[in-house]
N, C-alpha and C positions, 0 to 999 in steps of 0.2 A: 665483343667478345676482341683482345689486340691479342699482337705476338710481341716477340721481347723488344727492350725499351735498350735500344743500344747508344752506346757512348758517342759524342757528336763525330770526333776522329772518325771510329770505325761509321759510322754513317755518311762523311765526308769521301770516304776510299770509295776509289773506283770497285767493281766487280771482275775482276782477272785473275790470272796465276804467272808469275814469270815463265812457264813452259807449257807448250800443250805436249803430251807425251805421246809417244810412237804406239801407243795400245789405242789411244785415243783415235790417232789419224787413221790405224787401222781399221779400225769400228768403222769409220766415217765412208775411209774406201771400200770398205769390203771384203777386202784380202789381205793378208799378211804383206808384209815388209819381203821382198829378194836377200835385201841387204841394209842392213841394219844396222845403219855408219854415220847417224847423227846426234845421238846423245852424249859423245866423247866415252861411252862406256869402253870396257878392255874385253874385247871379245875374245882374247887369246885365252879366257878363264883364271879362275883363281890357281892355287898350287893344290894339287892332292892332298897333300899333307893338311891344309885348309877344309876341305871337302871332306873328307876322315874326322878329324874334329866336329866339324858342325855335326853331322851324322852321328857323333859317338855321343854330342852333348844330347843330340835331339831328345831320347828317354828321359830325360833330365827337366825338360821344356815347363814341367808343371811347376818348378821353382823361377821365382824372381832371382833375376841375375843381380850379381854382386853390387851393390849401389857404388862402391867404391872402384871399379873395375880393377880389383885389387893385383891380379896375374900381370894384364895386358897393363895398363899403369907403369909397373916397376919392367917391365921388359922392355918397354916404348923408352922408360927413362935412361937405361940401362943402352940401349941404341942409339941415345944421341950424348950420352954421358955427361947425364943432370938429372936431377934429385928425382924421385915421383911426387914430390910437393909442387913442380915445375910443370906437372902434366895435368890436363885435364881433358879424359874422355868423355865425349857423346855422340849422338844420333848425326853422324857428318857433318863435315865443315857448315852443310847449310843450317843444323841446329844449334852447332855452336853460336853461328853469325847470331841466328836469335837470341841466344841467352845474350851475348857481349852484348848485342845492341841496347835489352832490356836493361842491361847492365849499368851501361852508360849515357843511351842519349833519353831525354827529356823532351816534353812536348815544346816544340821552338828551336831544340837546339840542331847547333849546324853539322853537317856530315859534308864530307869531301871524296868526288867518287871518280874518276873515268868516264866521259859520255858515249856510253855502249860497252861499260867492261859488264861483266858479272850482274844480271839483276833479283837477283834473289836476294842479294845482301841490300838493293834499293827498296823492293820490297818489306824486308825487315823495319829501316827505320823509315819507309811510309807508314809502316803497321804501328811505331812505338812517338809518330808524331813528330819526328826529326823533318829536318829542312835539308834537304839534298843541293850542291853545287855542284856541277859538273863541270870536268875542264878535258876538253878535245885531245883526242892521240895527238902523238907530233908523229909523222913516217909509220904511220898500224904499229905505233907502241906506246905503251901510258907513259907519261911524262911526269917523273917523280919528283923532279923540281919545281914545276909547275903547281903539280898538286900542293908538295908543302908550300908555297907563295899564296897558294889559294886558302889555304889553312889556316897561315898567318891572317891574313885579309879578313876573314868572317868568324876567326876563335872558333874550330870545329872542333867539337869530341872527337870524333875518329879521320880518318884518311884511309880509301881503302887503297890497297897498289898490289896486284897478281901476278908473281913472278916465277915460271913462265906468266903469258896472259892469256886469257879466255875472252875472244874468241878468237885472235890475231896470231898466236901460237910465236908472239915474238916474246922477246927475255931480255933483262938485262943482267952484269954479271954481278956477283956477290961481291965484287969490289966498289961496286959503284952505288950499289944500296949503301954497304956500311961509309961510304963516304957521305951519304945525304943523311946520317942522322942529325946531326948538330943543328941541321936547321928542322928538325920538327921541333913544331913551336911548343911553349910550355903548355902541360896539362892538356894537350894532344894527343892522342895514341894512335900509331903507327898501326895498321891491320895487313897484314905479308899474309897474302894468301898462296901459300906454296904446294897445291892441290898435285903439280903435273912434275915437281922438283926431280922424280928421280927418273923423267923421262931426258933431262936437261944435261948439258954439256958439266963436266965438272966444274965446280969454283961458281955456278948460279946462284949457288945457298950461300949468302952472308956470313962471316963468323961477328955473332952477338953476343955478348953476355946473356948469359940467359936470366940474371937478374936486374938488366936493363929494364927501367919500369916505363921506358918513351915505347916499344915494340910489343907486339904478340904476333905470333907463327900459329898457323893453320896447319897443317896437314892430313892423308885423306887413305883409306884403303879403298875408295871408289874406284884408282884409275890404276897405278902401276901392280893395287892389291887384286885389282880386278873381281871386287866385291861390293860394287857401288848399291847391292840389294841387300847390303845387309847393315848400309849405313854404320858404318865406324867413319868415326873422325876421331884428332885430337889437337889441345892445343897447348905451345908449348909458350909461358912467360915466368915472368918473376912470380916468386912467392903469393905476395898479399894480391895478385890481381886473379891468381888460379884458387885460393881461396874463398873467393867474390865469387866467384861461379854458384858454391855451396849454400847460397842465396836465396836463389832464385831458380836453380836447373830441376829440370824433374830427375830423382834420385833413380828412379827406377826405368828411365828411359830406355837402358842398354839393356838388351835380350841379351841370353847369357848363352845359347847358341853363337852371335855373333862374336861377344867377346872370343870366345872359346877360336872361332874360325879366323878371326885377326891373329892370334896368338900367334898361331899355328902359321899362319903367312908369314908374319916377320921371322920366323926363325927358317923360313925356307929362302935364303939367300941366293941358289944356284936356279931354281927358277923363276925370281924377279928378271936375276940375270937376262934369262933366255927372254923374258914376254920382252923384257924393256931390247932387247936386238931384235926380235919379230915386230917389236913397232917402226924401229927404225929401217928397216926393210919393208915396212907397209908405206910407209912416207916417201921411199924413194921410187917406190909403185904408185903412188899418188901425184908424184909429178912429174914422171913417165906420162901417164894419162893424160893430165893438163897440156903436158907439150904438145902430143900427138894432136890433141885439140884446138889448138894456138890460143891457152890457156895458161896463163902464169900461178905457177903454187909459189908462195911465200913461204921462205924457212921459219919451220918452227920446231920448238923444246919441248913438245907434247905428243899424246898421242893422235893429234888432227893435225890437220892442214888447211890452213885458208887459200883457197883456188881465186884467183883476180879473174873474173869474167869477160872485162874487159869493156863495162858498158856502167852503168846505172844502174841503183836501187831494183828498180823495175824490171831490169833485164834479168839481174841475179836471180830474184827474185822466181821471174818465168821459167828459168834452168833447173831451181829447187821443185817448181812444181811439175814444170817436165822430167825430171828424173823420180817425183815421188810418185807420178800417173805409172813410173817403167819399175816400181817396185823397190827404188833405191829411196832410202830415207836419207837426208842428210838435211843440216838448220843453214843457218843464215846471221851474221851481226844484223843487227837492228836499227845502228845512226851511219848516218852517210858521213864521212866517205867509205867507212867500212865494209857498207851493205853492200858495194861491187862486188863482193868476195859471197861464197859458198864455202860452208865450213865441213870437209870431210874427216870423217874418223878412221884411224887404221883400221881399217880391216882385215879380214883371210883371204888367203888366196883368191876362194869362191866370190866373196864379197867384191872386191875388188873389179875380177871379170865380169860381173854385172854391173859396177860402176861403168867400166870400159865398153860395154855393148850398150850402155843405155844415153851415154852421154854425148855421142854425135847427135843423134834424133833430137834428144833434149832443144840441146842447144839450135839443133835447125829449125824448132818450133817457137824457140823462143825470138831467132832471128826474123821469123817470117810474124809473130805479132808485132816487134818492133818495127818491119815495114808498114805492116797495115796502120 
């Protein structure tokens, strides 16, 4: 008796996932976290209008969702001043990145990203047999000129660039990005991940012609709109590229309750504005807590703050583990030298009270371990 015959590619891949979820960690530690501020979730919650819309739609869940996400797609198009043909709705940015990779990357094709940038993108590239070429960060920020130079060197199909960046929270102005477009090599597609752009200063999003075939942009309802569990993201790009998604996407991947919630969230600008303000206040509080403990908070244009622990990756990991033991869930970058930091999400006042209480002990324990 034999099992399934995996493809050579799948058989060669490691058994891994990009992230270990907080629920898994809670099961392992045998207790819930006091503060869940490690997954870049928006703890301030979705618009009440979105909750009401999803509750109202629950009775209709026996129906498949609209396979074209017609209402939501048209609303997004109006929101951005583009045509519906320039919008693709999908199962979060993660799902859309998987579809894009499937569309463009064949086994052996080159793809460029920053070393330490969003690992789920790398996971998709590896899953379709692409070859990743990584460029180091420069001063804790992704280096777009270097990424594009590497793309030209290796004839990359895709270049991934997040603005603002995860995990460091850094950002470039839209004008800086637009100025680099002519450096995008022929046949290369710039993947511009704008998951956190609603939190960023005005002018962070570049002005790019929607029919420019060199760029695809990704947005999400997971962050500023606080609907991470609903899995709703969207792509903005030239119409021919958007049409190509229909060749390979899961046409019924979007559930109707999530579509209704996202549509209502998009229409509630007042809730979005107050959420952005709360996140800004939380970033300030995180910086104060870091300073009170002799640490440095890096500037951030997201709903999290990277905090420099002042040591190496092993020390930062010890701090992270110390916080976890004290019921505070945070994460950290994976790659040197960014892994000297821990990444702390914008929490409620109670969340950040828990952080302030737990951090001194976690630091003391980590320093004791380092001395030993």
